[in-house]
C-alpha positions in Angstrom: 3.7 -2.7 12.3 2.6 -0.1 14.8 5.6 2.0 14.0 4.9 1.7 10.2 1.3 2.7 10.9 2.5 5.9 12.5 4.7 6.6 9.5 1.7 6.0 7.2 -0.4 8.5 9.2 2.3 11.1 9.0 2.7 10.6 5.2 -1.1 10.9 4.8 -1.1 14.1 6.9 1.6 15.6 4.6 -0.4 14.7 1.5 -3.5 16.3 3.0 -1.5 19.5 3.7 -0.4 19.5 0.1 -4.0 19.3 -1.0 -4.9 22.4 1.0 -2.3 24.4 -0.9 -2.3 25.7 -4.4 -2.1 22.9 -6.9 -2.9 22.5 -10.6 -5.9 20.3 -11.4 -3.6 17.6 -12.6 -1.4 17.7 -9.4 -4.5 17.8 -7.2 -5.9 14.7 -8.9 -2.6 12.9 -8.5 -2.4 13.7 -4.8 -6.0 12.6 -4.3 -5.2 9.3 -6.0 -2.2 8.8 -3.7 -4.4 9.7 -0.7 -7.0 7.1 -1.7 -4.3 4.4 -2.1 -2.7 5.4 1.2 -6.0 5.3 3.1 -6.7 1.8 1.8 -3.2 0.7 2.9 -3.7 2.3 6.3 -7.0 0.4 6.6 -5.2 -2.9 5.8 -2.6 -2.1 8.3 -5.2 -1.4 11.0 -6.8 -4.8 10.3 -3.4 -6.6 10.5 -2.6 -4.9 13.8 -6.0 -5.7 15.2 -5.7 -9.4 14.2 -2.1 -9.5 15.5 -0.6 -10.7 12.2 2.9 -11.7 13.0 4.2 -13.7 10.1 4.2 -13.7 6.3 2.0 -16.8 6.1 -1.0 -15.1 7.8 -4.0 -15.0 5.4 -4.6 -11.3 5.9 -1.1 -10.6 4.7 -1.2 -13.2 1.9 -4.5 -11.8 0.7 -2.9 -8.5 -0.2 -1.8 -8.1 -3.8 2.0 -7.8 -4.0 4.5 -7.4 -6.8 8.0 -8.7 -6.9 10.9 -8.9 -9.5 12.3 -12.3 -10.2 15.9 -12.0 -11.2 16.1 -15.5 -12.7 13.0 -15.1 -14.9 13.7 -11.4 -15.6 10.0 -10.5 -15.1 7.8 -8.8 -12.6 5.1 -10.9 -11.0 1.9 -10.1 -9.1 1.2 -12.4 -6.2 -2.1 -12.8 -4.3 -2.6 -15.6 -1.8 -0.9 -18.6 -3.4 -1.4 -17.5 -7.0 1.3 -15.9 -9.2 0.8 -14.0 -12.4 3.4 -12.4 -14.7 2.9 -8.7 -14.8 2.7 -7.4 -18.4 
């Protein structure tokens, strides 16, 4: 997780560098949205590292909304904790 945290930080730095450059209003808004999402993801990663999350059954991990594709059902699902919802 610590290695991934470093990767997140580098990606965020790249996005910030892009914001400093010349962007259209639309592109600037898109990059700002991605930055906001990435900062949140980095905050979550910081908490997981601090709490020494080391398996997929840890509450801090399970409490994060995740999506996955189910080949059998041919649908995308959103999972949070032990609940599953069909994404539509």
